[in-house]
C-alpha positions in Angstrom: 19.9 18.7 4.7 16.9 17.9 2.4 18.3 14.3 2.4 18.5 14.1 6.2 15.0 15.1 6.5 13.8 12.8 3.9 15.6 9.8 5.5 13.9 10.9 8.8 10.4 11.1 7.2 11.1 7.6 5.7 11.8 6.4 9.1 8.6 7.5 10.3 6.7 5.9 7.6 8.5 2.8 8.7 7.8 2.8 12.0 3.9 3.8 11.1 3.6 0.8 9.0 5.3 -1.5 11.8 2.8 -0.3 13.9 -0.1 -1.0 11.3 1.2 -4.4 11.0 1.6 -5.4 14.5 -2.2 -4.2 15.1 -3.3 -6.5 12.0 -1.6 -9.0 13.5 -3.4 -8.7 16.7 -6.7 -9.0 15.0 -7.8 -5.3 14.8 -10.2 -4.4 11.9 -8.9 -1.0 10.2 -10.0 1.2 7.3 -6.8 2.5 5.7 -6.5 5.0 2.5 -3.0 4.5 1.2 -1.0 4.9 -2.2 1.6 2.5 -1.0 0.2 -0.2 -2.9 3.1 -2.4 -2.1 1.9 -2.4 1.4 -1.6 -2.6 1.0 -0.7 -6.0 -0.9 1.0 -7.1 1.9 -1.7 -6.2 4.9 -5.0 -5.8 3.1 -7.5 -8.4 3.3 -9.8 -6.2 0.8 -8.5 -3.7 -1.3 -11.1 -0.9 -2.7 -10.2 0.9 -5.7 -11.6 4.8 -5.7 -11.9 6.7 -8.7 -13.0 10.3 -8.2 -14.7 9.2 -4.7 -16.6 6.1 -6.0 -15.5 2.8 -5.7 -14.8 1.1 -9.4 -13.3 -2.3 -8.0 -13.3 -4.2 -4.5 -11.7 -7.6 -4.2 -8.2 -9.0 -2.7 -5.1 -7.1 -3.0 -4.4 -10.2 -5.6 -7.4 -9.4 -7.7 -7.2 -5.7 -7.4 -3.6 -5.3 -7.9 -2.5 -7.9 -10.4 -5.7 -8.8 -12.1 -8.5 -6.3 -12.2 -11.8 -7.2 -13.6 -12.6 -3.5 -15.2 -10.6 -2.3 -17.8 -10.7 1.4 -16.3 -8.8 -0.2 -13.2 -6.1 -1.5 -15.2 -3.4 1.1 -14.2 0.1 1.9 -15.0 0.2 3.6 -11.3 -0.3 0.5 -9.6 2.3 -1.4 -11.3 5.1 -0.4 -8.7 8.1 -2.2 -8.2 7.8 -4.1 -4.7 10.7 -3.3 -2.4 11.0 -5.8 0.3 13.8 -6.3 3.1 13.2 -9.7 5.2 10.0 -10.4 3.4 8.6 -7.1 4.6 7.8 -3.9 2.5 10.0 -1.2 3.2 9.5 2.7 1.9 11.6 3.6 -0.8 10.2 6.9 -1.1 9.4 6.0 -4.9 5.3 6.6 -5.2 3.2 7.5 -8.2 
């Protein structure tokens, strides 16, 4: 039963991410708080890394997620595997 619920949750997450992607493609400006770093890398123009409610770094996804400028933002938690299918992020249920 728990596996089925998890499958349903992942399906809903995937549908939500698809809506966000479509809105971005239509030019909508959005501010999104997420722990899904692979998704942020795919859809964000700018990423702000917050620590204790304070912005410690801001830049492009590439800058922040692969080459952070401040030593404090070089975090193991951001080195997540990118799971892609057909060139798009797909939720796997693996997050930290």
